[in-house]
N, CA and C atoms as an extended XYZ file, in Angstrom:
357
Properties=species:S:1:pos:R:3:atomname:S:1:resname:S:1:resid:I:1 pbc="F F F"
N       -15.371      -16.366      -28.650 N   UNK     1
C       -14.794      -16.689      -27.348 CA  UNK     1
C       -15.052      -15.523      -26.395 C   UNK     1
N       -15.575      -15.798      -25.213 N   UNK     2
C       -15.869      -14.707      -24.271 CA  UNK     2
C       -14.584      -14.066      -23.752 C   UNK     2
N       -14.676      -12.798      -23.355 N   UNK     3
C       -13.495      -12.154      -22.775 CA  UNK     3
C       -13.126      -12.824      -21.453 C   UNK     3
N       -11.880      -12.659      -21.061 N   UNK     4
C       -11.384      -13.255      -19.822 CA  UNK     4
C       -11.026      -12.151      -18.837 C   UNK     4
N       -11.404      -12.355      -17.585 N   UNK     5
C       -11.030      -11.455      -16.492 CA  UNK     5
C       -10.002      -12.191      -15.640 C   UNK     5
N        -8.902      -11.523      -15.339 N   UNK     6
C        -7.880      -12.071      -14.454 CA  UNK     6
C        -8.062      -11.474      -13.069 C   UNK     6
N        -8.302      -12.330      -12.084 N   UNK     7
C        -8.476      -11.904      -10.693 CA  UNK     7
C        -7.190      -12.236       -9.935 C   UNK     7
N        -6.574      -11.196       -9.346 N   UNK     8
C        -5.334      -11.360       -8.585 CA  UNK     8
C        -5.635      -10.989       -7.135 C   UNK     8
N        -5.723      -12.005       -6.289 N   UNK     9
C        -6.145      -11.812       -4.892 CA  UNK     9
C        -5.507      -12.891       -4.040 C   UNK     9
N        -4.813      -12.502       -2.967 N   UNK    10
C        -4.126      -13.490       -2.134 CA  UNK    10
C        -5.066      -14.218       -1.167 C   UNK    10
N        -6.201      -13.636       -0.842 N   UNK    11
C        -7.157      -14.300        0.041 CA  UNK    11
C        -7.936      -15.328       -0.781 C   UNK    11
N        -7.725      -16.595       -0.478 N   UNK    12
C        -8.279      -17.680       -1.294 CA  UNK    12
C        -9.801      -17.643       -1.377 C   UNK    12
N       -10.466      -17.388       -0.266 N   UNK    13
C       -11.929      -17.363       -0.255 CA  UNK    13
C       -12.449      -16.183       -1.062 C   UNK    13
N       -11.865      -15.013       -0.878 N   UNK    14
C       -12.305      -13.835       -1.629 CA  UNK    14
C       -12.014      -14.000       -3.123 C   UNK    14
N       -10.882      -14.609       -3.447 N   UNK    15
C       -10.537      -14.862       -4.852 CA  UNK    15
C       -11.594      -15.773       -5.486 C   UNK    15
N       -11.969      -16.834       -4.783 N   UNK    16
C       -12.981      -17.758       -5.279 CA  UNK    16
C       -14.333      -17.061       -5.464 C   UNK    16
N       -14.773      -16.317       -4.451 N   UNK    17
C       -16.067      -15.635       -4.521 CA  UNK    17
C       -16.093      -14.587       -5.633 C   UNK    17
N       -14.992      -13.858       -5.791 N   UNK    18
C       -14.908      -12.854       -6.854 CA  UNK    18
C       -15.012      -13.524       -8.225 C   UNK    18
N       -14.263      -14.593       -8.402 N   UNK    19
C       -14.296      -15.311       -9.677 CA  UNK    19
C       -15.691      -15.869       -9.952 C   UNK    19
N       -16.326      -16.453       -8.947 N   UNK    20
C       -17.669      -17.003       -9.122 CA  UNK    20
C       -18.670      -15.910       -9.509 C   UNK    20
N       -18.575      -14.759       -8.846 N   UNK    21
C       -19.496      -13.653       -9.152 CA  UNK    21
C       -19.317      -13.178      -10.588 C   UNK    21
N       -18.085      -13.070      -11.030 N   UNK    22
C       -17.823      -12.551      -12.378 CA  UNK    22
C       -18.310      -13.527      -13.449 C   UNK    22
N       -18.252      -14.823      -13.171 N   UNK    23
C       -18.727      -15.792      -14.162 CA  UNK    23
C       -20.228      -15.629      -14.443 C   UNK    23
N       -20.959      -14.996      -13.515 N   UNK    24
C       -22.382      -14.734      -13.740 CA  UNK    24
C       -22.600      -13.799      -14.929 C   UNK    24
N       -21.564      -13.068      -15.323 N   UNK    25
C       -21.655      -12.153      -16.463 CA  UNK    25
C       -21.370      -12.867      -17.788 C   UNK    25
N       -21.094      -14.156      -17.715 N   UNK    26
C       -20.838      -14.907      -18.933 CA  UNK    26
C       -19.432      -14.746      -19.487 C   UNK    26
N       -18.497      -14.403      -18.627 N   UNK    27
C       -17.104      -14.262      -19.051 CA  UNK    27
C       -16.271      -15.378      -18.439 C   UNK    27
N       -15.111      -15.593      -19.018 N   UNK    28
C       -14.164      -16.543      -18.453 CA  UNK    28
C       -13.366      -15.852      -17.369 C   UNK    28
N       -12.921      -16.613      -16.385 N   UNK    29
C       -12.124      -16.050      -15.296 CA  UNK    29
C       -10.877      -16.893      -15.097 C   UNK    29
N        -9.753      -16.215      -14.994 N   UNK    30
C        -8.503      -16.832      -14.567 CA  UNK    30
C        -8.185      -16.183      -13.227 C   UNK    30
N        -7.536      -16.905      -12.326 N   UNK    31
C        -7.208      -16.290      -11.049 CA  UNK    31
C        -5.862      -16.771      -10.550 C   UNK    31
N        -5.262      -15.946       -9.713 N   UNK    32
C        -3.984      -16.281       -9.095 CA  UNK    32
C        -3.849      -15.501       -7.796 C   UNK    32
N        -2.839      -15.860       -6.998 N   UNK    33
C        -2.715      -15.329       -5.645 CA  UNK    33
C        -1.698      -14.208       -5.497 C   UNK    33
N        -0.985      -13.847       -6.579 N   UNK    34
C         0.023      -12.790       -6.445 CA  UNK    34
C         0.319      -12.154       -7.791 C   UNK    34
N         0.942      -10.988       -7.728 N   UNK    35
C         1.383      -10.303       -8.948 CA  UNK    35
C         2.438      -11.138       -9.665 C   UNK    35
N         3.275      -11.835       -8.892 N   UNK    36
C         4.312      -12.680       -9.488 CA  UNK    36
C         3.686      -13.789      -10.345 C   UNK    36
N         2.529      -14.316       -9.931 N   UNK    37
C         1.828      -15.331      -10.717 CA  UNK    37
C         1.065      -14.689      -11.883 C   UNK    37
N         0.640      -13.448      -11.717 N   UNK    38
C        -0.190      -12.792      -12.732 CA  UNK    38
C         0.594      -12.446      -14.001 C   UNK    38
N         1.820      -12.001      -13.861 N   UNK    39
C         2.574      -11.564      -15.044 CA  UNK    39
C         2.741      -12.669      -16.084 C   UNK    39
N         3.154      -13.891      -15.717 N   UNK    40
C         3.237      -14.934      -16.742 CA  UNK    40
C         1.883      -15.245      -17.385 C   UNK    40
N         0.805      -15.132      -16.621 N   UNK    41
C        -0.524      -15.369      -17.176 CA  UNK    41
C        -0.865      -14.295      -18.205 C   UNK    41
N        -0.514      -13.050      -17.900 N   UNK    42
C        -0.757      -11.959      -18.840 CA  UNK    42
C         0.082      -12.131      -20.105 C   UNK    42
N         1.316      -12.578      -19.939 N   UNK    43
C         2.208      -12.753      -21.080 CA  UNK    43
C         1.761      -13.885      -21.999 C   UNK    43
N         1.083      -14.884      -21.447 N   UNK    44
C         0.738      -16.064      -22.242 CA  UNK    44
C        -0.704      -16.082      -22.741 C   UNK    44
N        -1.523      -15.106      -22.371 N   UNK    45
C        -2.928      -15.112      -22.784 CA  UNK    45
C        -3.312      -13.797      -23.443 C   UNK    45
N        -3.775      -13.892      -24.677 N   UNK    46
C        -4.217      -12.689      -25.380 CA  UNK    46
C        -5.700      -12.413      -25.150 C   UNK    46
N        -6.385      -13.298      -24.425 N   UNK    47
C        -7.827      -13.127      -24.230 CA  UNK    47
C        -8.175      -12.317      -22.977 C   UNK    47
N        -7.179      -11.947      -22.157 N   UNK    48
C        -7.474      -11.192      -20.934 CA  UNK    48
C        -7.900       -9.777      -21.312 C   UNK    48
N        -9.137       -9.429      -20.916 N   UNK    49
C        -9.714       -8.136      -21.268 CA  UNK    49
C        -9.783       -7.188      -20.079 C   UNK    49
N        -9.530       -7.715      -18.864 N   UNK    50
C        -9.633       -6.910      -17.648 CA  UNK    50
C        -8.870       -7.607      -16.538 C   UNK    50
N        -8.192       -6.816      -15.701 N   UNK    51
C        -7.507       -7.357      -14.524 CA  UNK    51
C        -8.128       -6.710      -13.288 C   UNK    51
N        -8.432       -7.530      -12.293 N   UNK    52
C        -8.869       -7.036      -10.984 CA  UNK    52
C        -7.791       -7.464      -10.006 C   UNK    52
N        -7.184       -6.500       -9.315 N   UNK    53
C        -6.102       -6.848       -8.401 CA  UNK    53
C        -6.260       -6.180       -7.042 C   UNK    53
N        -6.000       -6.960       -6.023 N   UNK    54
C        -5.892       -6.431       -4.670 CA  UNK    54
C        -4.570       -5.668       -4.591 C   UNK    54
N        -4.476       -4.685       -3.721 N   UNK    55
C        -3.209       -3.956       -3.579 CA  UNK    55
C        -2.248       -4.727       -2.685 C   UNK    55
N        -2.686       -5.089       -1.491 N   UNK    56
C        -1.792       -5.702       -0.500 CA  UNK    56
C        -1.705       -7.205       -0.712 C   UNK    56
N        -0.568       -7.644       -1.260 N   UNK    57
C        -0.345       -9.068       -1.521 CA  UNK    57
C         1.121       -9.394       -1.265 C   UNK    57
N         1.405      -10.640       -0.950 N   UNK    58
C         2.799      -11.053       -0.789 CA  UNK    58
C         3.486      -11.146       -2.155 C   UNK    58
N         4.804      -11.186       -2.126 N   UNK    59
C         5.550      -11.350       -3.368 CA  UNK    59
C         6.450      -10.157       -3.634 C   UNK    59
N         7.014      -10.131       -4.825 N   UNK    60
C         7.992       -9.102       -5.159 CA  UNK    60
C         7.350       -7.756       -5.486 C   UNK    60
N         6.035       -7.743       -5.738 N   UNK    61
C         5.346       -6.475       -5.985 CA  UNK    61
C         3.915       -6.569       -5.483 C   UNK    61
N         3.361       -5.416       -5.129 N   UNK    62
C         1.962       -5.397       -4.697 CA  UNK    62
C         1.071       -5.155       -5.918 C   UNK    62
N        -0.222       -5.072       -5.693 N   UNK    63
C        -1.162       -4.922       -6.790 CA  UNK    63
C        -1.049       -3.602       -7.530 C   UNK    63
N        -0.695       -2.543       -6.830 N   UNK    64
C        -0.526       -1.248       -7.492 CA  UNK    64
C         0.704       -1.276       -8.400 C   UNK    64
N         1.766       -1.922       -7.942 N   UNK    65
C         2.955       -2.075       -8.787 CA  UNK    65
C         2.630       -2.949       -9.997 C   UNK    65
N         1.824       -3.994       -9.800 N   UNK    66
C         1.383       -4.821      -10.917 CA  UNK    66
C         0.620       -3.974      -11.925 C   UNK    66
N        -0.296       -3.145      -11.429 N   UNK    67
C        -1.079       -2.274      -12.321 CA  UNK    67
C        -0.158       -1.363      -13.141 C   UNK    67
N         0.867       -0.830      -12.529 N   UNK    68
C         1.805        0.049      -13.258 CA  UNK    68
C         2.550       -0.721      -14.340 C   UNK    68
N         2.924       -1.965      -14.064 N   UNK    69
C         3.563       -2.807      -15.090 CA  UNK    69
C         2.583       -3.056      -16.236 C   UNK    69
N         1.344       -3.357      -15.892 N   UNK    70
C         0.320       -3.592      -16.923 CA  UNK    70
C         0.168       -2.359      -17.798 C   UNK    70
N         0.083       -1.181      -17.183 N   UNK    71
C        -0.126        0.041      -17.966 CA  UNK    71
C         1.081        0.371      -18.847 C   UNK    71
N         2.261       -0.063      -18.454 N   UNK    72
C         3.431        0.202      -19.296 CA  UNK    72
C         3.556       -0.836      -20.417 C   UNK    72
N         3.183       -2.088      -20.156 N   UNK    73
C         3.345       -3.150      -21.156 CA  UNK    73
C         2.094       -3.383      -21.998 C   UNK    73
N         0.919       -3.197      -21.397 N   UNK    74
C        -0.355       -3.369      -22.098 CA  UNK    74
C        -1.197       -2.120      -21.823 C   UNK    74
N        -0.861       -1.008      -22.452 N   UNK    75
C        -1.462        0.278      -22.076 CA  UNK    75
C        -2.979        0.383      -22.232 C   UNK    75
N        -3.581       -0.471      -23.025 N   UNK    76
C        -5.037       -0.406      -23.211 CA  UNK    76
C        -5.806       -1.351      -22.299 C   UNK    76
N        -5.094       -2.177      -21.524 N   UNK    77
C        -5.761       -3.167      -20.670 CA  UNK    77
C        -6.301       -2.492      -19.406 C   UNK    77
N        -7.609       -2.537      -19.185 N   UNK    78
C        -8.166       -1.908      -17.990 CA  UNK    78
C        -7.860       -2.717      -16.722 C   UNK    78
N        -7.756       -1.991      -15.615 N   UNK    79
C        -7.440       -2.598      -14.324 CA  UNK    79
C        -8.367       -2.020      -13.260 C   UNK    79
N        -8.953       -2.898      -12.462 N   UNK    80
C        -9.699       -2.488      -11.268 CA  UNK    80
C        -8.811       -2.829      -10.082 C   UNK    80
N        -8.437       -1.811       -9.324 N   UNK    81
C        -7.583       -1.967       -8.152 CA  UNK    81
C        -8.492       -1.937       -6.929 C   UNK    81
N        -8.275       -2.867       -6.000 N   UNK    82
C        -9.148       -2.940       -4.836 CA  UNK    82
C        -8.333       -3.133       -3.557 C   UNK    82
N        -8.826       -2.583       -2.461 N   UNK    83
C        -8.164       -2.752       -1.168 CA  UNK    83
C        -9.110       -2.336       -0.053 C   UNK    83
N        -8.923       -2.956        1.077 N   UNK    84
C        -9.695       -2.583        2.254 CA  UNK    84
C        -8.902       -1.745        3.228 C   UNK    84
N        -7.579       -1.695        3.024 N   UNK    85
C        -6.760       -0.946        3.984 CA  UNK    85
C        -5.823        0.068        3.329 C   UNK    85
N        -5.915        0.243        2.026 N   UNK    86
C        -5.154        1.289        1.343 CA  UNK    86
C        -6.080        1.994        0.376 C   UNK    86
N        -5.814        3.234        0.150 N   UNK    87
C        -6.590        4.011       -0.825 CA  UNK    87
C        -5.660        4.440       -1.944 C   UNK    87
N        -6.241        4.732       -3.073 N   UNK    88
C        -5.469        5.234       -4.199 CA  UNK    88
C        -5.849        6.691       -4.392 C   UNK    88
N        -4.874        7.603       -4.315 N   UNK    89
C        -5.182        9.027       -4.467 CA  UNK    89
C        -5.852        9.314       -5.809 C   UNK    89
N        -6.829       10.193       -5.782 N   UNK    90
C        -7.531       10.593       -7.000 CA  UNK    90
C        -6.519       11.159       -8.000 C   UNK    90
N        -6.630       10.764       -9.235 N   UNK    91
C        -5.721       11.261      -10.263 CA  UNK    91
C        -4.542       10.345      -10.523 C   UNK    91
N        -4.318        9.359       -9.658 N   UNK    92
C        -3.189        8.447       -9.851 CA  UNK    92
C        -3.490        7.404      -10.927 C   UNK    92
N        -4.752        7.042      -11.072 N   UNK    93
C        -5.124        5.992      -12.012 CA  UNK    93
C        -5.442        6.568      -13.389 C   UNK    93
N        -5.076        5.844      -14.446 N   UNK    94
C        -5.446        6.302      -15.789 CA  UNK    94
C        -6.950        6.179      -16.009 C   UNK    94
N        -7.419        6.699      -17.134 N   UNK    95
C        -8.859        6.753      -17.388 CA  UNK    95
C        -9.490        5.367      -17.516 C   UNK    95
N        -8.721        4.350      -17.875 N   UNK    96
C        -9.273        3.001      -18.031 CA  UNK    96
C        -8.976        2.134      -16.799 C   UNK    96
N        -9.006        2.789      -15.643 N   UNK    97
C        -8.788        2.087      -14.380 CA  UNK    97
C        -9.675        2.712      -13.314 C   UNK    97
N        -9.906        1.927      -12.264 N   UNK    98
C       -10.677        2.468      -11.146 CA  UNK    98
C       -10.256        1.796       -9.850 C   UNK    98
N       -10.559        2.469       -8.744 N   UNK    99
C       -10.319        1.915       -7.417 CA  UNK    99
C       -11.665        1.518       -6.831 C   UNK    99
N       -11.741        0.302       -6.305 N   UNK   100
C       -12.952       -0.205       -5.683 CA  UNK   100
C       -12.606       -0.606       -4.252 C   UNK   100
N       -13.134        0.158       -3.287 N   UNK   101
C       -12.799       -0.084       -1.887 CA  UNK   101
C       -13.505       -1.327       -1.353 C   UNK   101
N       -12.737       -2.156       -0.637 N   UNK   102
C       -13.310       -3.309        0.071 CA  UNK   102
C       -13.851       -2.841        1.406 C   UNK   102
N       -14.860       -3.440        1.936 N   UNK   103
C       -15.630       -4.519        1.318 CA  UNK   103
C       -16.608       -3.939        0.301 C   UNK   103
N       -16.597       -4.477       -0.899 N   UNK   104
C       -17.529       -4.030       -1.921 CA  UNK   104
C       -18.698       -5.009       -1.978 C   UNK   104
N       -19.816       -4.505       -2.446 N   UNK   105
C       -20.983       -5.362       -2.680 CA  UNK   105
C       -20.802       -6.034       -4.040 C   UNK   105
N       -21.363       -7.226       -4.208 N   UNK   106
C       -21.230       -7.913       -5.488 CA  UNK   106
C       -21.798       -7.075       -6.628 C   UNK   106
N       -22.890       -6.347       -6.375 N   UNK   107
C       -23.460       -5.484       -7.417 CA  UNK   107
C       -22.452       -4.442       -7.874 C   UNK   107
N       -21.712       -3.852       -6.926 N   UNK   108
C       -20.707       -2.846       -7.282 CA  UNK   108
C       -19.577       -3.473       -8.098 C   UNK   108
N       -19.167       -4.673       -7.715 N   UNK   109
C       -18.130       -5.385       -8.468 CA  UNK   109
C       -18.598       -5.659       -9.891 C   UNK   109
N       -19.795       -6.219      -10.030 N   UNK   110
C       -20.298       -6.566      -11.357 CA  UNK   110
C       -20.499       -5.330      -12.218 C   UNK   110
N       -20.950       -4.239      -11.622 N   UNK   111
C       -21.111       -2.982      -12.361 CA  UNK   111
C       -19.747       -2.481      -12.854 C   UNK   111
N       -18.727       -2.571      -12.009 N   UNK   112
C       -17.381       -2.141      -12.406 CA  UNK   112
C       -16.844       -3.018      -13.533 C   UNK   112
N       -17.039       -4.323      -13.429 N   UNK   113
C       -16.572       -5.237      -14.468 CA  UNK   113
C       -17.260       -4.944      -15.795 C   UNK   113
N       -18.574       -4.759      -15.754 N   UNK   114
C       -19.332       -4.463      -16.978 CA  UNK   114
C       -18.817       -3.186      -17.659 C   UNK   114
N       -18.392       -2.227      -16.856 N   UNK   115
C       -17.925       -0.947      -17.401 CA  UNK   115
C       -16.716       -1.141      -18.339 C   UNK   115
N       -15.879       -2.121      -18.048 N   UNK   116
C       -14.628       -2.269      -18.793 CA  UNK   116
C       -14.628       -3.396      -19.811 C   UNK   116
N       -15.649       -4.236      -19.806 N   UNK   117
C       -15.664       -5.336      -20.766 CA  UNK   117
C       -16.353       -4.920      -22.051 C   UNK   117
N       -15.881       -5.463      -23.178 N   UNK   118
C       -16.557       -5.144      -24.442 CA  UNK   118
C       -17.999       -5.655      -24.421 C   UNK   118
N       -18.866       -4.888      -25.013 N   UNK   119
C       -20.300       -5.243      -25.007 CA  UNK   119
C       -20.583       -6.431      -25.897 C   UNK   119
C-alpha cells in the first residue's frame, strides 16, 4: 500500500492542485480544509506518512498549532509547514519538518515531499 500524504489547506483550489501534484509521485492523498478536520483523520489512519499544512487557516487552531500537536502525539511523523504571509523562525521546527514559503513551485513541493516519504 502506498504511503499517504495529508494536505491541510483552507484554499480549495490550492488544496486540489497540491493534492493532484503529489499524486504524480504515486502516493495516496487525503485532504481537508482545517486543523480541526485533520486531527480525526490522523487519529483514524495509520497510513499517513507526511502532513503538509498551511499556517493561516480558520478553526480552533492554525497549521503551526496543528504541527505542534502532531509532534507531541506522533513524534516521528514529518510535517511540511507552508505559508505566504507568515514565516517560521529558524530553529523552531524539528529535524523532520520544514517550512516551504508560498508561492512555491511544484518542483519545490515535490522535492520536499520526496525528502520525507519512505523510498
